[in-house]
N, CA and C of each residue as an Amber inpcrd file, in Angstrom:
protein
   255
  24.0020000  27.8910000  -9.9090000  23.8020000  26.7090000  -9.0940000
  24.5430000  26.7740000  -7.6570000  23.6300000  26.0570000  -6.5910000
  24.6880000  25.6160000  -5.6110000  25.3640000  24.7880000  -5.6370000
  24.8310000  23.2210000  -6.3310000  25.3990000  22.4490000  -6.9130000
  24.5570000  21.9440000  -8.4610000  25.2060000  21.0440000  -9.4220000
  24.7040000  20.5920000 -10.3500000  25.4000000  19.2230000 -10.6580000
  24.6750000  18.0640000 -11.8870000  24.9450000  16.7010000 -11.7380000
  25.0200000  16.8570000 -13.1660000  25.6970000  15.6440000 -13.7330000
  25.6100000  15.4950000 -15.7010000  24.9440000  13.3810000 -15.2820000
  23.6510000  13.4020000 -16.0180000  23.4490000  11.9210000 -16.5750000
  23.4960000  11.6370000 -17.2880000  23.0590000  10.4660000 -18.0480000
  22.7440000  10.5220000 -19.3490000  22.1100000   9.2000000 -18.7490000
  21.2300000   8.6770000 -20.0870000  20.0110000   8.0040000 -20.6570000
  20.7010000   6.7260000 -21.0970000  20.3430000   5.4950000 -19.8620000
  20.4710000   3.9680000 -20.1790000  19.4250000   3.1340000 -20.2630000
  18.6050000   2.7040000 -21.3910000  17.2780000   2.3740000 -21.0570000
  16.5500000   3.4250000 -20.8670000  15.7090000   3.1000000 -19.9120000
  14.9510000   3.2990000 -19.5690000  16.0170000   4.3900000 -17.9470000
  16.6420000   4.6840000 -17.2300000  17.4480000   4.6690000 -16.6120000
  18.4670000   5.7970000 -16.4290000  18.2590000   6.8750000 -15.9740000
  19.2660000   8.0100000 -15.6140000  20.1550000   7.3040000 -15.2120000
  21.7460000   7.2160000 -15.6730000  22.5260000   7.1910000 -14.6770000
  23.7250000   8.6030000 -14.5920000  24.0670000   8.4050000 -13.6880000
  25.2850000  10.0310000 -12.9860000  26.2460000   9.1550000 -13.7830000
  27.0310000  10.5590000 -14.5540000  28.4800000   9.8860000 -15.4210000
  29.5440000   9.6700000 -14.4880000  30.6180000   8.4400000 -14.6850000
  31.0390000   8.2270000 -13.7390000  33.1140000   9.0150000 -14.1500000
  33.4770000   8.3830000 -12.8190000  34.2860000  10.0090000 -12.5320000
  34.7480000  10.9510000 -13.2530000  33.5570000  12.2620000 -13.0050000
  33.3870000  13.9870000 -13.2530000  34.4920000  13.7910000 -13.0920000
  35.0250000  15.5590000 -12.9200000  36.4800000  15.5870000 -12.7810000
  36.1520000  16.9850000 -11.9630000  35.1250000  17.1940000 -11.4120000
  33.9270000  18.3020000 -10.2650000  33.4990000  19.7140000 -11.5100000
  32.6230000  19.1880000 -10.5510000  31.3360000  19.8430000 -11.4260000
  31.5750000  21.5350000 -10.4140000  32.1140000  22.8520000 -10.8220000
  32.5210000  23.7190000 -10.7040000  31.1180000  24.9210000 -10.7580000
  30.7870000  25.5820000  -9.8530000  30.0130000  26.6730000 -10.0360000
  30.2850000  28.5050000 -10.1690000  31.4770000  28.0270000 -11.0760000
  32.1960000  30.0410000 -10.7160000  30.9650000  30.2980000 -11.3880000
  30.6650000  32.1810000 -10.7570000  29.7860000  32.9810000 -11.7640000
  30.3080000  32.9820000 -13.0650000  29.2100000  33.5900000 -14.2770000
  29.5790000  34.3520000 -15.3310000  30.7900000  33.0590000 -16.0810000
  31.1310000  32.3910000 -16.7800000  32.1620000  31.3150000 -17.0420000
  31.5690000  29.6460000 -17.3160000  32.2740000  29.3530000 -18.3000000
  31.5720000  27.8300000 -18.1660000  32.1930000  26.9790000 -17.3070000
  31.9890000  26.7150000 -16.9040000  32.3180000  25.2970000 -15.8570000
  32.1750000  24.4010000 -16.2940000  34.2340000  23.9040000 -16.7040000
  33.8740000  22.4970000 -17.5190000  34.1720000  21.2380000 -16.5660000
  33.6530000  19.8830000 -17.1780000  33.7810000  18.5390000 -16.1590000
  33.8140000  17.8390000 -17.2720000  35.1540000  17.1230000 -16.7790000
  35.3750000  16.0990000 -18.1080000  34.8960000  14.4650000 -17.7560000
  34.7420000  13.4260000 -18.5660000  34.5110000  12.0120000 -17.3420000
  34.0680000  11.1080000 -18.5000000  34.1420000   9.3490000 -17.7230000
  33.7380000   8.8590000 -18.5540000  33.3840000   9.0450000 -19.8410000
  33.7370000   8.5270000 -21.0010000  32.6330000   8.1360000 -22.5680000
  31.9280000   7.9710000 -22.2450000  31.1230000   7.8920000 -22.5560000
  29.1880000   6.9040000 -23.0140000  28.4690000   7.3070000 -23.7220000
  28.0490000   6.3290000 -24.0210000  26.6690000   5.5540000 -25.0790000
  25.6880000   6.3970000 -24.9490000  25.4060000   7.5440000 -25.4990000
  23.8360000   7.4950000 -25.0710000  23.1730000   8.6130000 -25.8540000
  22.1330000   8.9380000 -26.0530000  20.6890000   9.4170000 -26.6620000
  20.5330000  10.9280000 -26.2330000  20.9830000  11.4050000 -25.0930000
  20.5100000  11.8830000 -23.6500000  21.3920000  12.0030000 -22.7600000
  21.3190000  13.8090000 -22.2810000  21.9410000  14.1690000 -21.3160000
  21.1050000  14.9830000 -20.6950000  21.0950000  15.0620000 -18.9570000
  20.3960000  15.6560000 -18.3250000  21.5150000  16.8740000 -17.2380000
  20.8630000  17.5610000 -16.9780000  22.4420000  18.4370000 -15.6560000
  20.7500000  18.7770000 -14.9360000  21.3820000  18.9110000 -13.9780000
  20.1060000  18.5850000 -12.7790000  20.4010000  19.1810000 -12.0700000
  19.9960000  20.4340000 -10.9060000  20.9400000  21.8390000 -11.0080000
  20.2460000  21.7000000  -9.5710000  21.0760000  21.9610000  -8.3230000
  20.0220000  22.9610000  -7.2220000  20.3260000  24.2250000  -7.0090000
  19.2200000  25.2150000  -7.3480000  19.6450000  26.7610000  -7.0200000
  19.7580000  26.8920000  -5.9900000  20.5190000  27.9860000  -5.8140000
  20.1060000  29.2230000  -4.3140000  18.9110000  29.7160000  -3.9870000
  19.3590000  29.5180000  -2.7870000  17.9150000  29.5570000  -1.9110000
  18.3710000  30.9690000  -1.2890000  17.9660000  32.0010000  -0.8460000
  17.8380000  32.6080000   0.2640000  18.4850000  32.7470000   1.5150000
  18.8520000  33.9200000   2.3360000  19.4730000  33.0160000   3.4390000
  18.3660000  33.1430000   4.4380000  18.1240000  32.3090000   5.0450000
  16.5860000  32.0760000   6.4530000  16.7160000  33.4410000   6.6000000
  18.0920000  34.1100000   7.5320000  17.6720000  35.3650000   8.0840000
  18.1120000  36.5390000   7.6210000  17.6170000  36.6110000   6.6130000
  17.1560000  37.7990000   5.5110000  16.2480000  38.3580000   5.7820000
  15.9470000  39.5100000   5.6780000  14.2420000  39.7710000   6.6430000
  13.7530000  40.7700000   5.3930000  12.6360000  41.4770000   4.7220000
  11.9850000  41.7640000   3.2150000  12.3940000  43.1180000   4.3770000
  12.1100000  44.0050000   2.9540000  11.8120000  45.7330000   2.8400000
  10.8350000  45.0500000   2.9750000   9.8560000  46.7700000   3.4070000
   8.4040000  46.9570000   3.9820000   7.8470000  46.7790000   2.2130000
   8.0960000  46.0680000   1.4010000   7.4840000  45.9270000   0.4180000
   7.5820000  44.2700000  -0.0710000   7.8560000  44.1290000   1.0500000
   7.9510000  42.6850000   1.1180000   9.1460000  41.9330000  -0.2270000
   9.9720000  42.6200000  -0.1710000  11.4700000  42.1490000  -0.8190000
  12.7310000  42.1950000  -0.4250000  12.8500000  42.0430000  -0.7990000
  14.4570000  41.1410000  -0.2630000  15.3820000  42.4940000  -0.8740000
  16.6550000  43.3350000   0.1900000  16.7630000  43.9330000  -1.0200000
  17.9090000  43.1300000  -1.6150000  18.6060000  44.4360000  -2.7600000
  19.7880000  43.7570000  -4.0870000  20.8510000  43.3060000  -3.2300000
  21.4650000  44.4690000  -2.0240000  22.7800000  43.9430000  -1.2760000
  22.2480000  42.8700000  -0.3040000  20.9930000  42.0920000  -0.0250000
  21.1470000  40.7090000   0.0090000  21.2450000  39.5020000  -1.2940000
  21.6170000  40.0960000  -2.8400000  21.7980000  38.8900000  -2.6870000
  22.5900000  37.7110000  -3.1120000  23.0590000  37.8940000  -3.8590000
  24.6670000  36.8760000  -4.6450000  25.0090000  35.6730000  -4.7300000
  25.8030000  35.3330000  -3.9420000  25.8250000  33.3780000  -3.5110000
  25.1270000  33.2090000  -2.8940000  24.7110000  33.4650000  -1.8040000
  23.2650000  32.2580000  -1.3970000  21.6560000  32.7000000  -1.0500000
  22.0640000  34.0740000  -2.3910000  21.0070000  34.5100000  -2.9010000
  20.3040000  33.8370000  -4.0290000  18.9990000  34.4700000  -4.6650000
  18.2150000  33.4590000  -5.9530000  19.1670000  32.9270000  -6.9390000
  19.3560000  32.4150000  -7.3060000  19.9920000  31.7500000  -8.5840000
  18.5640000  31.2010000  -9.7000000  19.2840000  31.8880000 -11.5930000
  18.8500000  31.4430000 -11.9540000  19.0950000  30.6870000 -12.8270000
  20.0610000  29.7320000 -12.3170000  20.0550000  28.6290000 -13.0270000
  21.5450000  28.6830000 -14.3930000  21.1140000  27.5120000 -15.0790000
  22.4420000  27.5360000 -15.7780000  22.0060000  28.8140000 -17.3510000
  22.4330000  28.9100000 -17.7080000  22.4050000  29.6180000 -18.9980000
  22.6630000  28.7680000 -20.4170000  23.7970000  28.1600000 -20.3420000
  23.5370000  27.6380000 -21.7840000  24.4820000  26.9250000 -21.0030000
  24.6350000  25.8190000 -22.0720000  26.5010000  24.3100000 -22.1220000
  25.7050000  23.5500000 -23.2940000  27.3560000  23.1840000 -23.4490000
  27.6220000  23.1160000 -24.2500000  28.3930000  21.6290000 -24.0040000
  28.0170000  20.3210000 -25.1870000  28.5090000  19.6040000 -25.3890000
  29.3930000  18.6930000 -26.4380000  30.8210000  18.4780000 -25.7180000
  31.5810000  18.4040000 -27.1540000  32.4720000  17.0880000 -26.6100000
  32.7610000  16.5470000 -28.3330000  32.4620000  15.4140000 -27.6380000
  34.1830000  14.8020000 -28.6600000
């Protein structure tokens, strides 16, 4: 993703965790974040996916060239996440 944040539910509100250590966006690895402890029954991860570079032009078949995808290309987002206590 371009960026992400972690929220916890308190009552009917979603609140971003306090003092996150940083929201990494490295490819093909777990990106760890630590934060102040919370007591909750739900966590929510909100991510903004990467989009295409507006200067890219599609091929004649209206598809983006494979070489045009990457850091600024389309992203599938989060594949797996773990919560450790």
